[in-house]
C-alpha positions in Angstrom: 91.2 85.7 110.6 90.7 84.4 107.1 93.7 81.8 105.1 95.1 83.2 102.0 95.4 80.6 98.6 98.9 80.0 99.0 100.7 79.9 95.5 102.8 76.7 94.3 105.2 76.5 91.2 105.4 77.3 89.0 103.1 80.1 89.4 105.8 83.3 88.2 104.3 85.7 91.0 107.0 83.4 93.2 109.8 84.5 90.8 109.4 88.2 91.4 111.5 90.1 94.1 108.9 91.8 96.9 109.2 95.7 97.6 110.0 97.4 100.9 106.8 98.1 102.8 107.0 101.9 103.9 103.8 102.1 106.0 102.5 100.2 108.8 99.2 100.5 109.5 95.9 98.9 110.2 96.2 97.1 106.5 99.1 95.7 107.3 98.5 94.4 110.7 94.7 92.8 109.2 97.4 90.9 106.3 100.2 89.4 108.6 97.3 88.0 110.8 95.5 87.2 107.5 99.3 84.9 107.0 99.6 83.6 110.3 96.0 81.9 109.9 97.3 80.8 106.7 101.0 79.6 107.8 99.3 77.8 111.0 96.5 76.0 108.7 98.6 74.9 106.0 100.8 74.1 108.3 104.2 75.2 108.3 106.9 76.8 109.9 107.1 80.4 108.1 105.7 82.6 105.5 106.4 85.3 103.3 104.2 87.6 101.6 105.3 86.9 98.2 103.7 83.2 98.5 100.0 84.3 99.2 100.7 87.2 96.3 101.9 90.4 98.4 104.1 91.6 96.7 105.8 93.6 100.0 109.1 92.5 102.3 107.0 90.9 105.0 107.9 87.1 106.4 106.3 85.5 109.3 107.0 82.4 111.2 107.4 80.0 113.5 109.6 77.1 114.7 108.0 77.2 119.1 106.6 73.5 119.4 102.9 72.9 118.4 102.4 72.1 121.6 103.5 75.0 123.6 100.8 77.3 121.7 102.5 78.9 118.8 105.3 82.4 118.9 104.7 84.5 116.2 107.2 86.1 114.7 106.6 89.0 112.0 110.3 90.5 110.0 110.0 93.3 107.8 112.3 94.1 105.3 114.4 92.0 106.7 117.8 91.6 105.2 121.1 89.5 106.1 123.8 91.5 107.0 126.3 88.5 108.0 126.8 84.9 107.6 129.3 82.3 108.3 129.5 78.7 107.4 127.3 76.1 106.5 124.7 73.6 107.2 123.0 71.0 105.6 119.4 71.5 105.6 118.6 68.2 105.9 114.5 67.4 103.9 113.7 70.7 103.3 110.1 71.7 102.3 107.8 74.4 100.7 104.2 75.7 101.2 104.7 77.0 97.5 106.8 73.9 96.2 103.7 70.8 97.2 105.4 67.3 97.2 108.6 68.2 97.1 111.6 67.8 99.7 116.1 68.2 99.2 119.0 68.8 101.0 120.0 72.4 100.6 123.0 73.5 101.7 122.4 76.7 104.1 124.3 79.0 106.0 125.1 77.6 110.0 124.6 81.4 111.4 123.3 84.9 110.4 123.0 88.3 111.4 119.6 89.7 110.4 118.3 93.2 110.6 114.9 94.7 109.6 111.5 95.5 112.1 108.9 94.0 113.9 105.3 94.5 113.4 105.6 97.7 115.4 108.3 99.0 113.2 111.1 98.6 115.8 114.3 97.8 114.4 115.8 94.4 115.7 118.6 93.0 114.9 118.6 88.5 115.1 121.0 86.3 115.4 120.1 82.9 114.3 121.6 79.7 113.9 119.9 75.7 113.4 116.5 75.9 112.5 115.4 79.7 113.1 119.0 80.6 110.3 117.1 77.9 108.3 113.9 79.3 107.7 115.1 83.2 108.3 117.0 82.1 104.7 114.4 79.8 103.0 112.4 82.7 103.8 114.4 85.6 102.6 115.1 83.8 99.6 111.4 84.0 99.0 111.2 88.0 99.1 114.7 88.0 96.6 112.2 85.7 94.3 114.1 82.5 95.2 112.9 79.0 95.8 114.6 76.6 97.5 114.6 74.3 94.5 116.9 76.8 92.8 119.5 75.7 95.6 119.5 72.0 94.5 121.0 70.1 90.9 119.8 71.7 87.8 118.4 67.7 87.4 116.6 67.3 90.3 114.6 70.9 89.5 114.1 69.5 86.1 112.3 66.1 87.2 110.2 68.1 89.6 109.3 71.4 87.6 108.1 68.2 84.5 106.3 66.1 87.4 104.0 69.6 88.4 103.5 70.6 84.9 102.2 67.5 84.3 99.8 67.1 87.4 98.9 71.1 86.0 98.0 69.7 82.3 96.0 66.7 83.6 93.7 68.6 86.0 
């Protein structure tokens, strides 16, 4: 499968909420495969469709150790239906926010519902790393970036640095 271009901040496409996916067909399956090739090559542990310019509510993730051969998971039209507690996601990063990491407060445990890549409904209870990854990717589907969870000053400093870098290209 071919790799797709990952959009990076400050690209405005990343701020657009995605639309629900109505039909899961062969084109959707191909796009999921392209997304997985992209995520693994990056390398990353999660990728939302909007990060590659596809405005559909689809995310993929794989938090298994890389020496296990991978275990790609797909969530279509996911939404958090319950949550509890707080956890600090230390040193969180993002493929769409290069050269920046920060501590982000997330829910400690979540209950997510959606459908898998075959269209089968599912409910997923997640905590720890899985809960953090799912919240991060679901935020993308809503047009939010992890830097929206940090202080305005840190966000402003990062924004200035990226704009300066873009001007120097």
